[in-house]
LOKEVO-490707 format. One record per residue: residue in three letters; x, y, z of N, C-alpha, C, O in turn. Coordinates in steps of 0.02 Angstrom, whole numbers, plus 32768, in hexadecimal, padded with zeros to 4 digits. Layout:
N
ALAXYZXYZXYZXYZ...
END
This chain:
344
MET084CCB445C310804CB375C1F07FECAF45C01082DCAE35BDDPRO07C9CAC85C0A07C2CA885BE807B9CA965B9A07A9CACE5B85GLU07C4CA615B7507C4CA685B310799CA2A5B18079CC9F25B33LEU0770CA395ADE074ECA055ABE077AC9FD5A81078DCA2B5A5DARG078AC9B55A7707B7C9AA5A3C0790C9755A140769C94D5A2DLYS07A0C97959D10776C955599E07A6C91F598107DBC9325968ASP0798C8E1598507CCC8B3596407C3C8BA5915078BC8B958FBPRO07FAC8C058F307F6C8D258A907E0C897588007CDC8A05846ILE07E2C85A589A07CFC81F58770784C80E587C0764C8015849ILE076BC80D58B50727C7F058C106FAC82A58DE06C1C81E58F2SER0715C86958E106EEC89F58FA06CDC8985943069AC8B65956ARG06F0C870596406DDC86459B106F9C8A559D7072FC8BE59C8TRP06D0C8BF5A0906EFC8F35A2D0700C8DB5A7006E3C8AC5A8CVAL0737C9025A8D074CC8E65AD60753C92C5AF8075DC9605ADAILE074DC9255B360758C9605B65079CC9595B8707A5C92C5BB0ILE07CEC9865B770810C9885B940804C9B25BD007FFC9EF5BC8SER07FFC9995C0707F5C9C25C4F082FC9D95C680849C9BD5C98THR084ACA0C5C4C088BCA2A5C5A088FCA465C9C08C6CA4B5CB7GLU0854CA595CBB0856CA6A5D020866CA3A5D32087FCA4A5D68ARG0857C9FC5D210866C9C85D4C08B2C9B45D4508D2C9A35D76GLY08CAC9B85D0B0918C9B55CF7093CC97D5D1B0970C98B5D39LYS0924C9405D1B0946C9075D400989C8FA5D1F0990C8F85CE2ARG09BBC8F15D4A09FFC8DB5D370A03C88D5D4709D6C8735D67PRO0A34C86C5D320A38C8235D3C0A2FC80B5D8A0A15C7D55D99HIS0A47C8355DB30A4BC81F5DFD0A02C8305E1D09F3C81C5E55ASP09D7C8565DF60996C8655E120966C8265E090932C8215E29PHE097AC7FB5DDE094CC7BC5DD0095BC78A5E060994C7775E10VAL0926C7745E2A092CC7395E610929C6F65E3108F7C6E55E12VAL0965C6D75E310961C6935E10096BC6635E44099CC6645E6AGLU0933C6325E470939C5FC5E6F0969C5C65E630965C5A65E2FPRO0999C5B95E8F09C8C5865E7D09A9C53B5E71097DC5245E95GLU09C2C51C5E4009ADC4E25E2A09C5C4A95E5E0A00C4A45E6EVAL0990C47D5E7909A0C44D5EAA09AAC40F5E86097EC3FA5E60THR09E5C3EF5E8F09F6C3AA5E7109D4C37C5E9309DFC3785ECFLYS09AAC3555E790988C31F5E9909ADC2DD5E9609A3C2B45EC3GLY09D9C2CF5E6309FEC2945E6909D7C2575E5509A6C25B5E31GLY09EEC21E5E6D09C5C1E45E5D09D0C1C55E170A02C1D55DF8PHE09A0C1955DFA09ACC1765DC10999C1A95D870967C1CD5D8ACYS09CCC1A85D4E09BBC1CE5D1609B9C1A35CD709EAC1825CC7PRO0983C1A25CB30978C1775C7609A5C18A5C3D09AAC1625C0FPHE09C9C1C75C3B09EFC1E35C090A35C1D45C110A5CC1DF5BE2CYS0A4BC1B95C4A0A8EC1B15C5A0AA5C16D5C360A7EC13E5C31PRO0AE5C16D5C1E0B03C12F5C040AF9C0EA5C310B00C0EC5C6EGLY0AEAC0B75C120AD9C07F5C3A0A8EC0765C460A79C03E5C57ASN0A6CC0A05C3E0A1DC09F5C4009F9C0A55C0109BDC0B25BFCGLU0A20C09B5BD109F9C0A35B8709BAC0715B820989C07C5B5FHIS09C4C0385BAA097FC00F5BA30941C0285BBF090BC00F5BADTHR0944C05B5BEC090FC0765C0108ECC0B65BE008BCC0D35BF8THR090BC0C45BAA08EBC0F65B7B08CDC0CF5B4008DDC0955B35PRO08A0C0F35B1B088FC0D65ADA08D0C0CD5AAA0901C0F35AADPRO08CCC0995A800909C08D5A550924C0CB5A3008FDC0F55A18GLU0963C0CF5A2C097EC10F5A13096FC11259C9096EC0E059A5ILE0960C15B59B1094EC160596A0993C1735944099AC1655909MET09BFC19059640A00C1A5594E0A2AC1B059860A13C1C759BAALA0A74C19D597D0AA6C1AD59A90AE5C1B959890AF3C19C5955TYR0B0AC1E159A40B55C1ED59930B7FC1BF59BE0B80C1CB59FAARG0BA1C18C59A60BC8C16259C70BFFC147599B0BFCC14F595EPRO0C35C12859B70C68C10959840C4AC0D8595F0C1CC0B75978ALA0C5DC0CD591F0C49C09458EF0C53C056590C0C87C04A592AGLY0C21C02959040C25BFE5591D0C07BFDF59610BFBBFA65974GLN0BFCC00D59850BD6C00359CA0B91BFF559C30B73C0135996PRO0B72BFCE59E70B26BFBB59DB0B00BFF759F40B18C01E5A1CALA0AC0BFFD59D70A91C02859EE0A78C01B5A350A7DBFE45A51ASN0A5DC0515A500A45C04F5A970A74C02F5AC20A64C0005AE7SER0AAEC0485AC00AE8C0365AF00B0CC0735B040B02C0A95AE8PRO0B3BC06C5B380B64C0A75B3E0B96C0AF5B0A0B9FC0855ADEGLY0BB8C0EA5B100BEBC0FD5ADF0BD7C1315AAF0BFBC13F5A7FTRP0B9AC1505ABB0B81C1835A8D0B91C1C65AA60B9CC1CD5AE3THR0B94C1FC5A790BA4C23B5A8B0B64C26E5A8F0B5CC29D5AB6VAL0B38C2565A5C0AF3C2795A580AC5C2455A470AD3C21E5A1AARG0A8BC2415A670A58C2085A5E0A16C2235A570A06C24F5A7FVAL09E9C20C5A2609A5C2235A1B097DC1E85A1E098BC1B35A03VAL0940C1F55A45090DC1C25A5408CFC1E45A4F08CAC2225A54SER089AC1B95A440853C1D95A4D0847C1E65A96085DC1C45AC4ASN081FC21F5A9D0805C2325ADD07DAC1F85AF707AFC1DD5AD6LYS07EAC1E85B3707BAC1B35B500773C1C65B5B0747C19C5B5CPHE0767C2075B630727C2245B6B071AC2575B35071CC2935B40PRO070DC23C5AF7070AC26B5AC406CFC29B5AC00698C2875AD4ALA06D4C2D85AA8069AC3035AA00678C2ED5A63063DC2FA5A5CLEU069BC2CA5A310680C2B959EB069EC27459E606D3C2665A01VAL0678C24659C10696C20159AE0699C1F75965066DC20A593EILE06D4C1D7595206E6C1D7590F06BFC19F58DE06C2C1A058A0GLU069EC1735902067EC14358DB0633C15758CD0611C16E58FAGLY061AC14C588C05D6C159587C05D4C18C58410606C1A25824GLU0599C19A58330589C1D158010568C211581D0545C20C5850LEU0572C25057FC0556C28658140507C289581804EBC29F584AASP04E8C27357E604A0C27157E30483C2B557FA0460C2BE582CARG0496C2E357CB0476C32B57D5042EC32C57D20415C313579FARG0407C34457FE03BCC34557F303A1C37B581A03C3C39D5841GLY0361C38358100339C3B9582F02FFC3A3585902E3C36D584EGLU02EBC3CE588C02B2C3BB58B60291C3FC58B9029FC42758E4GLY0263C4035887023EC43E5886026FC47B58770290C47B5843MET0272C4A9589D02A0C4DD588C02E2C4D858A40309C506589ATYR02F3C4A058C70333C48C58E50364C46158BC034EC430589EASP039BC46E58B903CCC447589203FEC41F58C10417C43A58F2LEU040AC3E058B00435C3B558D30458C38058AC0447C3735873MET048AC36058CB04B1C32C58AB04CEC30058E004CEC313591BASN04E7C2C658CF0506C29959010548C2B65918056AC2DC58F5GLY0559C2A25954059BC2C9597605D6C2A0595A05F7C27A597EILE05E1C2AB5920061FC28658FA0658C2BD58FD064FC2F858F1GLY0691C2A1590D06CDC2CA590E070BC2A259260704C2665931ALA0740C2BD592D077BC29C5946078FC2C95984078CC3075982HIS07A3C2A559BC07B5C2C059F807F6C2A15A1507F2C26A5A30GLU0831C2C05A0F086AC2A55A180891C2C65A4E0884C3005A5CVAL08C4C2A35A7208F0C2C65AA60938C2BF5A8C0950C2885A7EILE0959C2F95A8609A4C2FC5A7209C5C3015AB609C5C3345AD8ILE09E5C2BF5AC70A16C2BE5B020A5EC2DA5AF20A85C2B75AD2GLU0A6FC3175B060A9EC33B5AF20AE8C3255AFF0B17C3355ADAASN0AEEC3005B370B2BC2EA5B480B27C2AD5B7F0AFAC2B05BA9PRO0B54C2795B7F0B4EC2425BB00B55C25F5BFC0B36C2455C2BASN0B7EC2925C040B88C2A65C460B53C2C95C690B45C3025C57HIS0B32C2AB5C9F0AFCC2C85CC20B04C30A5CDB0AD3C32F5CDFGLN0B44C3205CEF0B4BC3625D0D0B52C3995CDC0B4CC3D45CEDALA0B60C3835C990B78C3B75C680B2EC3E05C580AF5C3C85C5DTHR0B3EC41B5C470B00C4465C260B19C4585BDE0B54C44E5BCELEU0AE9C4735BB40B04C47F5B740B35C4B55B730B60C4B75B47SER0B31C4E35BA30B64C5175BA60BACC5005BBF0BDCC5255BBATHR0BAFC4BE5BDC0BEFC4B05BF60C10C4775BC30C45C45A5BD0LEU0BEDC46E5B8D0C09C43B5B580C3FC45E5B320C3AC49A5B24THR0C73C4385B210CA4C4575AF10C83C46B5AB20C4AC4565AA8ILE0CA1C4915A880C91C4A45A4B0C7BC46A5A190C43C4675A02PRO0CA8C4415A0E0C96C40359E10C58C3DB5A060C2FC3BE59E3GLN0C51C3DB5A4D0C16C3B35A5E0BD7C3DA5A580BA0C3BF5A4CPHE0BDFC4195A5F0BA6C44C5A550B92C4415A070B58C43959F6ALA0BC3C44359DB0BADC44259920B8EC3FB59850B60C3F5595DASP0BA4C3C959A30B85C38659980B32C38859AB0B0AC364598CVAL0B20C3B059DA0AE1C3BE59E90AB8C3DD59AB0A81C3CB5996LEU0ADEC40E59970ABEC438595B0ABAC405591D0A88C40258FBTYR0AEEC3E259130AE0C3B358D80AAAC38258E60A87C36D58B8ALA0AA2C36E59240A68C33F59370A21C362592009F3C3445903TYR0A21C3A6593109E1C3C2591F09D5C3BA58D4099FC3A758BCARG0A10C3CB58AF0A0DC3D0586309FAC38C584B09CCC3875823ASP0A19C35758600A0DC312584909CCC300585709B0C2E35829ARG09A8C309588F0966C2FC589F0936C31C58760909C2F95860ILE093AC36258670916C38958400915C36957F608E1C35C57D7ARG094FC35E57E10951C343579C0930C2FC5798090BC2EF5768ASP093BC2D057C50918C29057C208C3C29A57C4089CC282579BLEU08B5C2BE57F80865C2C757F30847C2EA57C5080CC2E157B7SER0873C31D57A10850C341576D083DC31557340817C3295709ARG085AC2D457320841C2A556F607FCC28C56FC07DDC26E56D1ASP07E5C29D573E07A1C2785751076DC2AD572F0771C2E75742PRO0740C29B57020712C2C356DF06DAC2E0571506B7C3115709ARG06D8C2BE574D069EC2D6578006BAC31657A40694C33D57C0PHE06FAC32057A40718C35A57CA0722C39B57A70742C39C5772ARG0709C3CF57C10718C416579E074EC43D57C5076FC46A57AATYR0758C42A58070788C453582707A7C42458610786C3F9587FILE07E9C433586C080EC414589F0824C44658D3084AC47258C1LEU0810C443590F0820C4755946084EC457596F0841C4205989ILE088AC477597A08BBC46959A608B9C49C59E308B7C4D859D9PHE08B9C4815A2608B4C4AC5A5B08DEC4925A9E08ECC4565AA4LYS08EFC4BA5AC70911C4A65B0408F0C4C55B3A08DFC5005B37ASN08E6C49D5B6F08D1C4B55BB4090BC4AA5BE70919C4725BFDSER092AC4DE5BF60965C4D95C28094FC4EC5C6E0944C5285C79GLY0946C4BB5CA40931C4D65CE208EAC4CB5CE808C1C4D45CBBARG08DDC4B65D290894C4A25D390860C4DA5D2F0826C4CE5D1FALA0877C5165D3B0848C54B5D2C0837C5545CE50802C5705CD5ALA0863C53C5CB9085FC5455C700838C5085C530828C5075C18GLY0829C4D25C7F0804C4985C690830C4555C630818C4225C4AALA0866C4595C760891C4205C75087EC3EE5CA7087BC4005CE2SER086FC3A85C96085AC37B5CC7088FC3505CE20888C3325D17LEU08C8C34D5CBC08FEC3225CCE0939C3505CCC093EC37D5CA3GLU096DC3405D0009A3C36C5D0809D8C3605CCB09FBC38F5CB9HIS09DDC3235CAC0A11C3145C8409FCC3455C4309C2C34B5C2DSER0A37C3665C2A0A2BC39F5BF30A0EC37D5BB90A27C3495BA3HIS09DBC3985B9E09BDC37B5B5D0998C3B75B3B098BC3EB5B58SER0989C3AA5AFD0961C3D65AD20925C3A55AB70929C3685ABDGLN08F0C3C55A9908BAC3A05A8008ADC3B05A3C08C7C3E35A25LEU088AC38E5A180873C39359D7082CC38159CA081AC34A59DDILE0802C3A759AC07C2C391599A07B2C3A0595007B4C3D85938GLY07A0C365592A078DC36B58E90745C37C58E0071DC35D5903LEU072FC3AA58B806E9C3C258BA06CAC3BA587206EBC3C0583FPRO0685C3AC58740661C3AC58300652C3EF581B063DC3FA57E3ILE065CC4215848064BC46D58380682C495584B06ABC4835876VAL0684C4C9582E06B6C504583F069EC529587C0667C544587BPRO06C1C52C58AF06ABC54C58F1069BC59758E006B3C5B758B2GLU0670C5AA590C0650C5EF58FA0685C62759040683C65858DFLEU06B7C621593506ECC655593C0719C64E5902072FC68458ECVAL072CC61858E40754C61358AC072AC635586C0744C65E5847GLN06ECC620586506C6C63C582F06C7C68C582D06CBC6AC57F9GLU06C2C6A8586D06C4C6EE586E0701C70D585A0701C744583FGLU0737C6EB58650779C7015850077AC6FB5802078FC72957DELEU0764C6C357EC0765C6B757A2073BC6F0577B0750C70D5749SER06FDC6FB579A06D3C72D577F06E8C775577806E0C7995746GLY070BC78957BE0728C7CE57C50768C7D457950771C8085775SER0791C7A2579007CBC7A7576D07C2C7AD571F07E8C7CB56FBLEU0788C78A570A0776C78756CA0758C7CA56B6075FC7DD567BMET0739C7ED56E10713C82F56D40753C86756D30750C89856AFHIS0787C85B56FA07C2C88656F007E1C87656A907F0C8A35682TYR07E9C83C569D080BC82C566107E7C84956200805C86755F4ARG07A6C83E5620077DC85955E90780C8AB55E80777C8C855B2LEU078BC8CA561B078AC914561C07CEC925560707D5C94D55D9LYS0804C90A56250845C91F561A0877C8F555F508B0C90855E9GLU085EC8BB55E4088AC88755BB08C8C87855E508FCC86D55C7ARG08C7C877562B08FDC866565108E3C83B569008AAC84656A6CYS0908C80D56AB08FDC7E856E608FCC8145724092FC8345731VAL08CCC819574708BEC841578408F4C82C57BC0907C85657E4PHE090AC7EC57C0093EC7D257EF0981C7ED57D309ABC80057FCCYS098DC7EF579109CCC80E577E09CDC85357860A02C86B5797ASP099CC878577D099BC8C0578D09A9C8CD57D609CEC8FC57E6MET0989C8A158090992C8AB584909DDC89C585909FFC8C55878ILE09F7C86158430A3CC85658530A6EC88C583D0A9DC89C5860ARG0A61C8A758010A88C8DE57E40A86C91B58150ABDC9335825GLN0A4BC934582F0A42C96358580A60C95B58990A81C98858B2GLU0A54C92058B60A71C90F58FC0ABEC91058F50ADEC92C5922LEU0ADCC8F558C60B26C8F958C00B43C93D58B50B7BC94B58CBGLN0B1DC96958920B30C9B358860B2EC9D158CE0B60C9EC58E6GLN0AF0C9CB58F20AEAC9F2592D0B15C9D759640B38C9FD5986GLY0B12C991596E0B3CC96E59A10B22C96C59E10B3AC9415A05VAL0AEEC99559FC0AD8C9985A3B0AAEC9585A560AA7C94D5A92ARG0A94C92F5A250A70C8FA5A390A97C8BA5A300A80C8855A47VAL0ACEC8BC5A110AF9C8805A010B1DC8685A3E0B3FC88D5A61VAL0B15C8265A490B37C8025A810B78C7E65A720BAAC7F05A94LEU0B75C7BD5A380BB8C7A45A180BABC79C59D10B72C79859B9GLU0BE3C79959AF0BDEC783596D0C25C76159580C5BC76C5973ASN0C19C73959240C5AC71E59010C4CC72758B30C19C74458A0GLU0C79C710588A0C73C72058420C33C70858240C1CC72157F1LEU0C12C6D358460BD4C6B458230B96C6BD584E0B60C6B85833PHE0B98C6C758850B5CC6D358B10B5BC71558E60B8FC73358F4VAL0B22C72658FF0B1CC76059290AECC74E59580ABFC7285946ALA0AEEC76459940ACDC75C59CC0AB0C79F59E50AD7C7CA59FAILE0A71C7AA59E30A57C7F259F80A23C7F05A2B0A06C7BA5A33CYS0A13C8235A4E09D9C8255A7709A9C84E5A4409BCC8855A2FPRO0971C8375A330943C8555A03092BC8935A23092AC8A15A5FPHE0916C8BB59E808F8C90159F908BBC8FF5A2608B1C92C5A4FALA0895C8CE5A1F0859C8CF5A400848C8845A670817C8615A5DPRO087DC8785A920878C8375AB90840C8285AE40828C8565B05ARG0828C7EC5AE907F5C7DB5B0D0808C7D05B5807E1C7DC5B86SER0841C7BA5B600860C7AE5BAB08A0C7D45BAE08BEC7E65B7BPRO08B6C7E15BF108F7C7FE5C000929C7CA5BE60921C78E5BF2PHE0961C7E25BC0099BC7C55BAE098CC78D5B7709B0C75A5B73GLU0958C7975B4D0947C76D5B1C097EC77E5AE60990C7B75ADBILE0996C7465AC509C5C7495A9409B8C7235A5509A1C6EA5A59TRP09C6C7405A1909B6C71959DA09FCC70D59C10A27C73859C7ILE0A07C6D359A40A45C6BE59830A31C6B4593B0A08C688592FLEU0A4BC6D7590A0A3DC6D758C70A7EC6C958970AB4C6E158AAPRO0A7CC6AB58660AB2C6A9582D0AB8C6E6580B0A86C6FC57F0LYS0AEFC70858070AFAC74757E30AEBC73C57900AD6C76B576FLYS0AF7C70057750ADFC6FC57310A9DC6DD57320A8CC6B4575CHIS0A76C6F456FD0A2FC6DD56FC0A24C68D56F60A39C66E56C5HIS0A05C670572609F7C626572109AEC625573809A3C643576CSER0980C60A571D093BC6005732093BC5C457570918C5C5578ASER095FC58957490956C54F576B0994C540579009CBC54B5777TYR098DC52457CF09C3C51257F409EFC4DB57DC0A2BC4D857EAILE09D1C4B157B809F2C477579A0A17C48257590A30C452573CASP0A1CC4C457410A37C4DD57080A7AC4F957100A8AC52C56F1MET0AA4C4D9573A0AEAC4F157480B1FC4BE573E0B0FC482573CLEU0B5DC4CF57370B99C4A157380BA2C494577A0B87C4B557A6ASP0BCAC45F57850BDDC43657C60C04C46E57E80BF7C4765824LYS0C2FC49457CC0C5BC4C257ED0C33C4F9580B0C46C5135840GLU0BFBC50C57EC0BD0C53F58060BB3C52D584C0BB3C5565879TYR0B9EC4F458520B82C4DC588F0BB6C4E158CD0BA5C4EF5906LEU0BF6C4D358B80C2CC4E158EA0C35C52858FD0C42C5385937LYS0C2EC55158D00C35C59B58D70BF8C5B159040BFEC5DE592DLEU0BC1C59258FB0B89C5A359230B8FC59159670B7DC5B65995ALA0BA9C55859720BB6C53D59B50BEBC57159DB0BE5C57D5A17GLU0C1EC58F59B20C4AC5BD59D40C2EC5FA59E60C4DC6215A09LEU0BEFC60959CD0BCDC63E59E20B9CC6325A140B97C6575A45PHE0B76C5FC5A0B0B42C5E95A370B54C5DA5A7F0B34C5ED5AB0SER0B8DC5B45A800BA9C5A15AC60BBBC5D75AF10BA9C5D25B2CPRO0BDFC6135ADD0BEBC6465B050BB4C6705B190BB4C68A5B51VAL0B80C6785AEB0B3FC6985AF80B22C6795B350B12C69C5B65LEU0B1AC6345B360AFEC6125B730B21C61A5BAF0B03C61F5BE5ARG0B63C61B5BA80B90C6205BDE0B8CC6695BFD0B90C66D5C3AARG0B84C69C5BDC0B7EC6DC5BEB0B33C6E45C100B2DC7085C41LEU0B05C6C75BF90AC9C6C55C160ACDC6A65C5F0AB1C6C15C8EASP0AF5C6695C630AFBC6495CA60B1DC6745CD30B05C6785D0CVAL0B5AC69B5CC20B78C6C55CE90B4AC7015D030B40C70F5D3EALA0B30C7225CCB0B09C7605CDF0AC6C7515D010AAFC7805D21LEU0AA4C71A5D010A68C70E5D160A6AC6CD5D4A0A38C6AB5D55ASN0AA3C6C25D650AA8C68F5D930A85C64B5D7B0A5CC62E5D9EARG0A98C6375D3F0A80C5FB5D210A32C5F85D230A17C5C35D34ALA0A0EC62F5D1309CBC62E5D1109AAC5FA5CDA09C4C5F05CA3PRO0974C5DD5CED0951C5B25CB10945C5DD5C790940C61A5C7DTYR0940C5B95C430934C5D75C040917C5A35BD10922C5675BD5ASN08EEC5C15B9E08DBC5995B6508FAC5AF5B2908FEC5EC5B21PHE0910C5885AFE091DC59C5AB508F7C5745A8408E4C53A5A8FILE08EBC5945A4A08C2C57D5A1508E6C58859D30905C5BB59C7LEU08E3C55A59AD08FEC564596408CAC56E593E089DC544593FHIS08C6C5A359170897C5B858E308B9C5B758A008E5C5DF5890THR08A1C585587708BBC57958390889C5715805084FC5685819ALA0897C57357BC0861C5745791083EC5285795085DC4F657A6PRO07F4C528578107D5C4EE578007FAC4B857570821C4C9572BVAL07EDC4775766080DC445573C07F9C44456F407BFC45256E3ARG082BC43456C5082BC43956810823C47D5666080EC487562DGLU0832C4AB568F082EC4F65677086FC51156880870C54556A9THR08ABC4F4567708E3C50556920908C5495675093BC560568FHIS08ECC56156460904C59A562408D7C5D7561408C1C5E555DDMET08CBC5FA5650089AC631565408C4C66F565608F0C6775680GLU08B6C69D562508DFC6DC562708C8C70E565A08ECC73F5665HIS088EC705567A0876C72F56AA087EC71C56F60874C7425725TYR0892C6DE56FA089DC6BF574308E1C6B4574E090BC6B15721HIS08EEC6AC57950937C6AB57AD0933C68557EE0919C69D5820TRP094CC64B57EE094CC622582E096DC63B586A09A0C65C5860HIS0959C63158A70981C65058D80970C628591B093CC608591CPHE0998C628594E0989C6135995096CC65459C00984C68D59BDGLU093AC64459E30926C6725A1B0927C64D5A5C0909C61A5A6CILE0955C6765A840964C6615ACB0944C68F5AFC0956C6CA5AFDMET0915C6785B2608EFC69E5B5108FEC6895B9D08E3C6565BB2PRO0926C6AC5BC70926C69A5C1208EBC6A35C3008C5C6CE5C1BLYS08D9C67A5C66089CC6795C8608A6C6A55CC608BBC68E5CFBLEU0895C6E85CBA08A5C7195CF10866C73C5D050864C7575D3CTHR0835C73D5CDF07F5C75A5CEC07BFC72C5CDE07C9C6FC5CB9LEU0782C7385CFB0748C7115CF20713C7375CC30714C7755CC2MET06EAC7145CA006B6C72B5C7A067DC72B5CAD0671C6F75CCCALA0658C7685CB8061FC76E5CE105E0C78B5CBE05DEC78F5C81GLY05B4C79B5CDF0575C7B35CC10574C7E15C85054EC7DA5C55PHE05A4C8165C8C05A5C8475C5305C4C8295C1905AEC8355BE1GLU05F7C8015C240614C7DA5BE405EAC7B25BC605E7C7B25B88TRP05C6C78C5BE9059EC7555BCF055CC7795BAE0540C7605B7DGLY0549C7AF5BCB050AC7D35BB10511C8095B7204E3C81E5B4FSER055CC81B5B6F0566C84C5B410593C8305B060590C8495ACEGLY05B7C8025B1205E7C7E75AE30629C8065AE80659C7EE5ACAPHE062DC8415B11066AC8695B160696C8425B4D067FC81F5B7APHE06DCC84F5B420709C83D5B700724C8755B9C072FC8AB5B81ILE072EC86E5BCD0757C8A95BFA07A2C88F5C0907ADC85C5C29ASN07CCC8B35BF20814C8A65BFB0832C8DD5C28082DC9185C15PRO0851C8D05C620865C8FF5C8B08B0C90F5C8008CCC9385CA4THR08D6C8E95C470911C8FD5C390920C90D5BEB091DC8E05BC1PRO092FC94F5BDD0934C9615B980970C9325B7909A3C9225B99PRO0962C91F5B390997C8EE5B1C09D5C90E5B140A08C8EB5B18GLU09DCC9555B070A1EC9705B060A44C96B5B450A81C9665B45ASP0A1EC96C5B7C0A42C9605BBA0A58C9135BC80A8EC9035BE1ALA0A25C8E65BB40A33C8A25BBC0A75C8895B8F0A9FC8615BA5ALA0A78C8A55B500AADC8945B290AF1C8AC5B420B25C88A5B3CARG0AEEC8EB5B610B2AC9015B800B42C8DD5BBE0B7DC8D15BC7TYR0B15C8CC5BE60B24C8A35C1E0B48C85F5C090B79C8495C25LEU0B2AC8445BD70B40C7FD5BBD0B8EC80B5B9A0BBDC7E65BA3ARG0B90C83D5B780BCDC84D5B5D0C09C8565B860C42C84A5B73GLU0BF7C86E5BC30C23C87D5BF80C37C8425C230C66C8475C4BVAL0C15C80D5C1C0C1EC7CF5C450C62C7B55C320C71C7AF5BF7GLN0C8CC7A55C640CD4C78E5C5A0CCBC73D5C620CB1C7215C92LEU0CE7C71B5C290CE0C6D65C2C0D28C6B75C230D56C6D65C08GLU0D2EC67A5C3A0D6DC65A5C2F0D7AC6515BEB0D4EC6605BC3GLU0DB6C6385BD60DCEC6325B910D98C6015B660D85C60D5B2DALA0D84C5CC5B8A0D59C5965B670D35C5735B9B0D4EC56C5BD2ALA0CF9C55C5B8C0CD0C5365BB30CF3C4FA5BCE0D11C4D65BA6PRO0CF1C4EA5C0D0D13C4AA5C260CFAC46B5C060CBDC4645BFCPRO0D24C43C5BF50D08C4065BD10CD9C3D65BFB0CE6C3C95C35ALA0CA4C3BE5BDD0C78C3925BF90C9BC34F5BFC0CACC3355BC7GLY0CA6C3335C340CD0C2F45C380CA1C2BE5C380C65C2CB5C34GLU0CB9C27B5C3D0C8BC23E5C3B0C5AC2405C750C65C25C5CABSER0C22C21D5C640BEEC21A5C980C08C1F65CDA0C2BC1C35CD5THR0BF6C2115D160C0BC1F05D570BCDC1CF5D770BD3C1B25DADTHR0B96C1D25D590B5EC1AE5D760B5BC1635D5E0B2EC13E5D72
END
């Protein structure tokens, strides 16, 4: 029988359509077609992108030249622009402000053929460090209240370029979805004097049925009320409200968990497109007792249609307990193959 499940953080309801009971091989994943041709993100083409904001490269090498391992540039077609003032104002009953913000691209590796899941653990950790460093830098801008990190992998997930990259948008407001999490977790904290995410982690580790992977510092789970099949959350076991509030070695441990999670999704779902989002505390609010940063990974396996748009409900044909079991049973090689030097 189908189940209605309530998200314990934001009270969102989802329908787990158990009668459909889709397994990994039941989803039709269109293969990505490699277009080839010129790539502005490949080494040697640095002059075709906006000037780099940050790059990891050997000391002494000039900016905007080859030799980098991670490179961050402004988005050539930004959703928001960084120059100017907010100028908050009203027009009758309506509120508006100028479209001020930061929109950056994190180019994850110089190798055009590499994906995030094929990077070595140190290479993956460098991407996670880059997220931290850019959030720290932009948090100093008094105009910004939130820094959103996200990745679109595959055309069906919104990626317009093949070369593996993530994006960052600095916002003058806290996004509604994050605000719902902040409000819901604060309500739980006021009632029980505990973090709802910490409670969730504790229960998931005790039950084990929705745990995909864990190490000593982090856990990956299929959440109790997932919006999409094979949705996965990655959370620190220790309470951290802000992603930037960790030691260097903790980001390496995060990479050690994050990488095999993506590789398991690749194997189980035939490299299905996916999105992931980093939800973290608003800028300059790095120590919140009620909030817990986390990554949310959502494979693109189903479409939102009239019922979903009209009701706000999500229909998920794969129970998270089944999804977690499928992913735990995936057989992986010892380590991800190293991403070599770019051949383009």
